[in-house]
N, C-alpha and C positions, 0 to 999 in steps of 0.2 A: 899478460892480469889474470891472476886466479880466480875461479868460481866462489862467486860467495862476497866477493869484495865491491865497497858500493863506492861511489863516487858521490860527493857531499858540495853543491853549487850555493855559495854563500850570496845574497842580494838577491837575490831569482827572482825578485816582486820591480826589478826593474828593467829595462828594453834590453837593456847586454846580457843580464843574468838567463831572463826568461829566455833570450835567443839562443844562448848556450845549454839551456835547459833540453830544446826542443831541438837543438842542433844534437846534443848526446843522444838521444831517443830517434832522431833520423840515421844515426851511423848504423845502429842493426838493420835500415832495412838496405842501405849502401852498402853495407857489407854481411853480408849473413853468416860470414863464419865469423862472426866476433861475441865471445861470449856474452851471455845474458849477466848482465849487471845492471843492480838496481841503481836508480839515481834520484838521487835526494835533492830535493828544492827548497834551499833555506831561505824564508821571506820573514819580515820584520811581524806582518797581521797576517794570518791565515783570511784572505775574504772568499766571499761566494764565487768572485770574479777570478783571482786567483786560484784556487782550489779547481773551480770546473774550465778554464785554461790549460792549465799543468795537467792533473789528473786524469783528463781524459787523453792525455797524450802516454799516459803509465807514467808519468811521475808520481814519487811519494813528494807531497807538500809537511813542512815542516814549520811550525812557529817557530823563531827564533829571537833571542833577546839579548845579544852580548854584552849591551852594557849597563843593562840593571840586573839581570840574571845570567852571568860568563855560566854560573857552574852546572847549568840546565844542558848547557849544549855541549857536555862532555858523553852521557849517555846518547845523544844523537848521535855524537864523532865515534863510537864503540865500532859499529857496523862499517867504518870508511876505510878505506885505505888510501885515497886521494880524494885532496880540499882544492876547491876553487875558490882561492878568498880574494873575491870580488868584492873591492869596495868603490861603491857608484853614485855618488852624487845627484845623477842625473836621475835616479829611481824616486828624490823627494823623500828618502827615508835617512838620508844620511846627512849629516851638516858639520860647519867647521868644527863646533864644540864636540862632536861626536865620534867624528872617522873614525880618530888614531885608538879610542877605545872601544870602536865595533873591531878594529882587526888586534886587538889587543886579547878578548877576550875570546875571539877565535884561533887565535894562534896558542895562548895557554889552555885553551881544551884540547886544542889538535895535540897538543905536546905531553899531554895525560891521558889522552885517547889512544895515543899511538899510530897515528895518522901516519901512514910511510912517504907521502908524496905532495907535498903542496905547491900548488901552480897560483904563481900571484903576478896578475895583469897588470901593468900601471901606463898610463901615457905620457910620462914624462922623463925625457930622455936625461941621460946621465952630463954634470956641468962637466966640463976637463978641468976647468979653475976653480978657485971660489970665489963670488960676484957679489959685490956689495957696490950699490942698494941691491935690494934682492932684482931679480929679473921683471915678475910681475908687475902687471902695472898698477901704481899706488896712488894715482889724483888722488885728492879729496874728493867726498860726496857732500852735500850740502844735509846730510843726514849728522847726527850724533853718533860720534863714535862707541861702538859697544865699553859698555863701564868694564868686562874683563875681554883684553885682546884675544884673537884668536891667530893661532900659527895659519898661512896660508894651506892651499891642499895640498904644495908642491912639496912642503916641508915634512907634512904628515906623513906622505906617501915615503920619502926617503926615511922618515925615522920606522917608518914600515918593513921597509927592504933592511934593516940593523937588527930588528928584533927580531927577525925571521931568521938573518945568520948568527943571532947571537943563541936562538933556541934549537937552532937542527941542523944537522950536518951539511955541507953544501951540495951533497950528493941526493938529499932530499925535498931540493928546492929547485925551480924551476920560473927564471924570471922573464916574463915576457912583453917586450914595450911595446907602445904602437904610440904614432905619431897624437899629439894632442887634439888637431884637427879631425874630426873624421868627417865623411862625406854629409854625414846623417845629420851632422851640427849645421848641415845648411838649411835644413828644413825650418830652423827657429825664425831665422832672415825670411822666409818664402814672403810673408803679405810686403815686406818692403821690397823685394826684388819684384814682386809682384806690382805694385804700384809705382815704382821710379824705372824698374829696367835697371837698376843698380846694386851691385853686391856692397854692403856694409864692413869694408875690413879697418884694420885696426891705422892709425895714421903713421904708417913709413913705407916710404914708396920702393926702399930696397928690399922690404922684406923676402924671405924665401918660405915657401910653405911644404911641410911634407903632411900629404894628405892620405887616408886610406878605407875602405869599406868597411863599414860595421860587421859586415858578414862574413870577411875575410879574418877578421879577430877571431870572430867566432870557429870559422873554421881549424884554426892552427889550433885553439884551446880544446876543441874536439877531439882531434888526431891526440894531443899532448897527453889529456887525459886518460886515452882507448888504449896508449901505448905502455910498452914496457917501463917500468921508472931509469932500468940503467941508461935508455936512449934518450933521455931528456933530461932525466936530475943532474943537478950540478951546470946546466947551464944557462944561458942569457942569450934571448932572440932579440930581434926586434921587424916586426912587421910595418910594411909601408907598401905604400902604392906605386903605380909602373915610374911614375916620373915624381919629381919635385916642380915648383909654380911659382912662378911671380904672382903679381897682382895682376898683370895683365894675360901672363896665358889663364890664370882663373877666368877674366871673362872672358877668353877667345873662346873655352873648352863649353863655358857655359852658352853666348851666343849660338855655338854649333848646333848645340842640344836642342834648343827652344827654341830654333829659328828664327830670332830676333835680334837684334841689338842689345848686348847686355856692358853694361859699363862697372865699373868700380867707385865707390863710394868712400873716400880714404878719410877717417872720422877718428877725433881726439878720445882720449878715452872715456873723459864723461859722456859723451854724444852715441859713444857706440854701446855705455855702459846702459842709456837708457834707453835706447833700440831695445836691445835686449830683453830689459824689464818690461818695456810695451809689448813685447812678443811672449814672453811667458812668465811674467807677473811671479815669479819666484826666485826668489834675492840669493837666495844658495845656490840657485842654477847658477846664475848671472856671476856671480863669486867665482865660481870655477871655471865656467866655460872663457871668460878671462884670464885664472891663473893659466891655462890650456894657451889660448890663445896668446897669451902676454910671451910666453917662451916661445914663440915661433915669432914673436919680431926679433929676436935677438939674434945674431950672425955674427960670424967671425970666431973668434978662439972660444969663447964661451962651451958653446955646444956646437955638434958634430952633425951638421947636415949630408942627410945622405939617403940612398936607396937600396936596400936589401936585396939577397933573393933567400931571405929565411924561409917564406912563406911557400914557397915553391920546394924548399929542404923537407920543410914540416907537412909538408900537404901533398906535395908531388902537383901544385896548379897554381898559376899566376891571379895578379890580385886583379881588383874591378879596376876602371879607370874612373876619374872622375867625370867623362862625358858620358861614359854610359850610367852612372846615376844620377845624372841629371834629365837623361833620355827615357830613365826607367821611373824618374817620380816629374817629369814633365807637367803634370796635370797640377801640381803642388803651388807652381811658376805659372800659370798664366791664367 
């Protein structure tokens, strides 16, 4: 990467985005020979907290509104050679109504500003065949339906991929897939696990889970962004943990790490939705998590469940295990 080229992280106000910004800044300490590249953190609303947390680590915090003022992004991206297009509904700043508009605003601005390389992380795996009905759980709730229907996050993420392919040369785009279930998502269920010594999961005894740790996703993103475009441009990766899991294997890993018997509670979609609502009180977060976990519940020809070595190829290191996650976060589950 040439001197003076900056990196811009969209969605830096969420946990994943903020972790990437911190990871990019830490890369300079881990690899002293890296050139000093300005790191811009794009946030929806610049707050005292976001400014303090990010700027104290030398990130440049930029308030961005791609939905209502997409034209304002062009100026911010003029100094940028690499863009992390992170669309993160768990940041509580993105909803099903504006996720696609958020991405479109960034894509159009990046094209006009001449951004050299775009990295797009997505938690949704490719489907090998068209599926009807949709894979995402769609059980009716007792609530009134939205007057204006909204597309599932999975559909919107697929549209974003298509837009990137339409607007940029293949060599300018890197797609980084990661499993819908991150280890950290189990923290949403911590109270349930603590009280009942059971992990609530989707009602499918044949489910196969792909899990990985958020820290591994962050490591991969940081290495890609600091590498020459030619190394990763035009490529598609999938970051996974070291193992696949059945329901019982997740239970066994949690039991070993927490030092007590942890079972599995297989819940219908309606009950799992309510469990998540009780935990987060944010319906958009719940919709996103169910979108992710619904995909995990499909096996067979629709999607390929696998463990890859892409993380090792990108970073030179292996991923964290699910047992390590529970051991490192033991206090949250007791």
